[in-house]
Every structure is written in structure tokens, then in C-alpha cells.
N, C-alpha and C positions, 0 to 999 in steps of 0.2 A: 193751372188757371192763368189766363192772360190778364195782364194789367189793364185796368179800365182807363179809357181816354176821356178826359174832361172835354165836353163838347157844348158849344152854343150854336143855336140856329138864328140866323139873321136874314132879313129880306131887303133887297135893293128896291128903290123907287119903281124900277121897271117891272118888278115882280119876281125876279130870280132869287132863289134861296141859296144861302151859303152856310156851310158848317165850318165853324172855327174851332181849332184845337189850341187854346191859349198856352198850354204847357209844352207844346211840341214845337221846338225851334225849326224853322224852315231854312234859315241861313245863319251866317255868323253874326248878323245884325239882330240883336235881341228883340227889336221891335217886330220882327217878322215871324209869324207863326204859320203852321201848316193849316191849309184850308181845303175844302172839297166842295165842288159844285157839280151838278149834273152835266153841264156842258163842257167845262174845262177839266173836270175831275180834280186831281190834287195840284196844289200850287202854293206859293208863298203869299201871305197877306199881311199888310201892316195892320195889326190888331186894333190899335187906337184909331187909325184912319177909317177902317171899316165900320167901327162902332159909330163914328160921326155921320156916315152916309147911309146907314141902314137902320132898320127897326127890328126889335126883338120878335121872335116867333116862339110861341109856347110849344112845348114838346108834344102836346096832344092835338095840335093843328094837323089836318090831313097831309099837308105838304111836308111838314116836319116828320111825320110818321113814315112817309114814303122815303124821304132822304135817310132817315135812321135805318130803315129796312135795307136800303142799298149799302150803307156803310157796314152794317152787320154781316151782310152777304160777302163783304170783302174782308171779313175777319176782325172787325173792330168790336170791342166790348165797350159800350158807351156809358159814360157817366154824364148824363145831360143835366146842365145847370142853366139857371136864368142869367147869371153873371159870374165872372171870375174874380177871385180876390185880387187886390192891387199888387200882390207879390208875383204875378205871373211873369213879368219881364225879368225880374231878378232871378227867378227860377230858371228861365231859359238861359240866362247868362252863365249861371253856375253849371248847368248841364253841358254847355258848349265849352266850358273851361276858359271863359273870357276874363 
């Protein structure tokens, strides 16, 4: 069984949806988590910065369902949540051995 990936869906003002994986470190900078968008696919994202410029999207929203479907087709086992605990940055620091 694959490990579940904690996931949040957010929407930019322009309408684009982004999936954030707050416990997945994207770089050695613990502020940066892995993200996924339809256009750019995978990339690093400043988690706190993204939260400030986006709005949450419920997992039952049609756009979120579509993005979740895409992620699952890429092998993700999603654990979709409305928000991450405040410990996500410390978790990424420990995972990267910082």
C-alpha cells in the first residue's frame, strides 16, 4: 500500500487551481513544498506565500475533483484536507535532515 499524500486545493484570483503537498519538501528551504498545477505540473511552492494569495477549494468542487483525478492517475494516494497542522514546516526540515 502506498503512503497517502496530504493535499490541499487552492485557487488563484485568476482562476487556476493548485494542489499543495505541505509535507513534501521541494527544496532544502523548508518553506518550499511540492505543488501541482494543470499547466506547469510539478514545482516548488512557498506554502505560506501561496496561502496568502489564494483561496481554499473544497474537495467536492468539480475542479478539485478533476485535479484529484489527474493526481491519482499519476499514482498519488491522496489524503485531502482543508488545512495543514502548523507543524508542516518543521516536518519538512526533519525530513531533509536540516
